[in-house]
C-alpha positions in Angstrom: 27.4 -32.0 -11.3 26.7 -33.7 -14.4 29.1 -34.1 -17.7 27.8 -30.8 -19.1 28.6 -28.8 -15.7 32.2 -30.2 -15.7 32.6 -29.5 -19.5 31.6 -26.1 -19.3 33.8 -25.6 -16.2 36.7 -26.7 -18.3 35.8 -24.5 -21.1 35.5 -21.4 -18.7 38.8 -22.0 -17.1 40.8 -22.9 -20.7 39.1 -19.5 -21.9 40.5 -17.6 -18.7 43.6 -18.9 -19.3 43.7 -18.3 -22.8 42.7 -14.8 -22.2 45.5 -14.2 -19.6 48.1 -15.8 -21.9 46.8 -13.4 -24.6 46.9 -10.3 -22.6 50.4 -11.4 -21.6 51.3 -11.5 -24.8 50.1 -8.0 -25.5 51.7 -6.7 -22.7 55.1 -8.2 -23.6 54.9 -6.7 -26.9 53.8 -3.3 -25.9 56.8 -3.4 -23.4 59.2 -4.2 -26.4 57.8 -1.7 -28.7 58.0 1.0 -25.7 61.9 0.3 -25.1 62.4 0.9 -29.0 60.3 3.6 -29.6 58.7 4.9 -26.6 55.4 5.2 -25.1 54.0 7.1 -27.8 54.6 4.4 -30.2 51.9 3.8 -32.6 49.5 1.0 -31.5 49.8 -0.8 -35.0 53.3 -1.1 -34.4 52.3 -2.7 -30.9 49.6 -5.0 -32.5 52.1 -5.9 -35.3 54.6 -7.1 -32.5 52.0 -9.1 -30.9 50.4 -10.7 -34.0 47.1 -9.3 -33.8 45.0 -6.5 -35.1 44.7 -3.1 -33.5 41.1 -3.8 -32.4 42.2 -6.4 -30.3 44.6 -4.2 -28.4 41.8 -1.5 -28.1 39.3 -4.5 -27.0 42.0 -5.0 -23.9 43.1 -1.7 -23.4 40.6 1.5 -24.5 43.1 4.2 -24.1 46.8 4.5 -24.5 47.0 5.4 -20.6 45.5 2.0 -20.0 48.1 0.1 -21.8 50.9 2.2 -20.0 49.5 1.3 -17.1 48.9 -2.5 -17.6 52.6 -2.6 -19.1 54.2 -0.7 -16.2 52.1 -3.2 -13.9 53.0 -6.3 -15.5 56.5 -5.4 -15.5 56.1 -4.6 -11.5 54.9 -7.7 -10.9 57.2 -9.9 -13.0 60.0 -8.0 -11.0 58.0 -8.8 -7.6 57.5 -12.4 -8.2 61.1 -13.0 -9.3 62.7 -12.2 -6.0 61.5 -15.3 -3.9 62.2 -17.0 -6.9 65.7 -16.1 -7.3 66.3 -16.7 -3.6 64.7 -19.9 -3.7 67.0 -21.4 -6.4 70.3 -18.5 -6.5 73.5 -20.2 -5.1 73.6 -17.9 -2.1 71.2 -14.7 -1.0 73.9 -12.4 -2.2 74.0 -13.9 -5.5 69.9 -13.7 -5.5 70.0 -10.2 -4.7 72.6 -9.4 -7.7 70.4 -11.4 -10.4 67.3 -9.6 -8.8 69.2 -5.8 -9.0 70.2 -6.9 -12.5 66.2 -7.3 -13.4 65.6 -4.3 -11.5 67.9 -2.4 -13.7 66.2 -3.9 -16.9 63.4 -2.4 -15.6 64.3 0.7 -15.0 66.1 1.5 -18.0 63.7 0.3 -20.2 60.9 2.8 -19.2 61.9 5.1 -22.2 59.5 7.9 -22.1 57.4 6.6 -19.4 58.9 9.3 -16.5 57.4 12.0 -18.3 53.9 10.3 -19.1 54.1 9.4 -15.0 54.6 12.9 -14.1 51.4 14.0 -16.2 49.2 14.6 -13.4 47.3 11.9 -14.3 45.6 10.0 -11.3 46.1 6.7 -12.8 49.8 7.1 -13.0 50.1 9.1 -9.8 49.2 5.5 -8.4 51.5 3.6 -10.1 54.8 4.9 -8.0 53.0 3.9 -4.7 52.0 0.6 -6.1 56.2 0.3 -7.7 57.1 1.0 -3.9 54.3 -1.3 -2.0 55.4 -4.1 -4.4 59.0 -3.8 -4.8 60.3 -2.6 -1.5 59.4 -5.6 0.1 61.2 -7.8 -2.5 64.2 -6.0 -2.0 64.1 -5.9 1.8 63.4 -10.0 1.8 66.8 -10.3 -0.5 69.0 -8.0 1.8 67.8 -9.7 4.7 68.9 -13.1 3.3 72.2 -12.0 2.5 72.8 -10.4 5.7 71.2 -13.3 7.8 74.1 -15.3 5.8 76.9 -12.7 6.6 77.6 -12.3 2.7 76.7 -8.2 2.8 76.8 -5.4 5.3 73.4 -4.6 6.9 73.6 -0.7 6.9 71.9 -0.4 3.8 67.7 -0.5 3.5 66.0 -1.4 0.5 64.5 2.1 -0.4 68.0 3.6 -0.1 69.3 0.8 -2.4 66.4 1.0 -5.0 66.9 4.7 -5.1 70.5 4.8 -5.7 70.4 1.8 -8.3 67.2 4.0 -10.0 69.8 7.1 -9.9 72.8 5.3 -11.4 70.2 4.5 -14.3 69.1 7.8 -15.2 70.1 8.5 -18.5 71.3 5.0 -19.4 68.6 4.6 -22.3 69.9 7.9 -24.0 73.4 7.7 -23.7 75.4 4.7 -25.4 78.6 5.5 -23.6 76.8 5.6 -20.3 77.1 1.9 -18.8 74.6 2.2 -15.7 74.6 -1.8 -15.4 78.6 -1.7 -14.7 78.3 1.0 -12.2 75.3 -0.7 -10.5 77.5 -3.6 -10.2 80.1 -1.8 -8.2 77.6 -0.6 -5.8 76.4 -4.1 -5.2 80.0 -5.1 -5.0 80.3 -2.4 -2.6 77.4 -4.3 0.0 79.6 -7.5 -0.3 81.4 -8.5 3.0 84.8 -10.6 2.2 84.6 -14.1 3.8 
């Protein structure tokens, strides 16, 4: 390989890394705008949050559905990747489980308007629920198994049951400031704890 080939390879890798960073910036900006204004927020608001022109958004995501799906998948991936990281760095497996559930609650309560979109009948949206379960149930299972093996929690609950219970406690949290879903979820997680 000559120096020119190596330089071209570095430039291509650098460009790919830049493109991934740019896409992450767009997805983070869209997620932030969706939290405050819902999934029907104007693209110009998302572009302003990201510090780019609207054309940049449309180049990456030609339709609103493309953008919504990408934001959802991006946030599912972040939640999925957080589980093993928290387990590796947490004080205990139970603490890691609690931290992950906090992230999961954040994910759920910031989906302002997304539930209606997901039930729209669009095939792209229908696949998201299966993707959500495929990525997050194994992560929650790993955290529950580690906390059970350490003797910190009772082993009667499955990941799907816990995630569904947390999800149900989060319903309405985005529309009623008097309702504190996080406090109720905290009580649920405390109920799993086995006193030492």
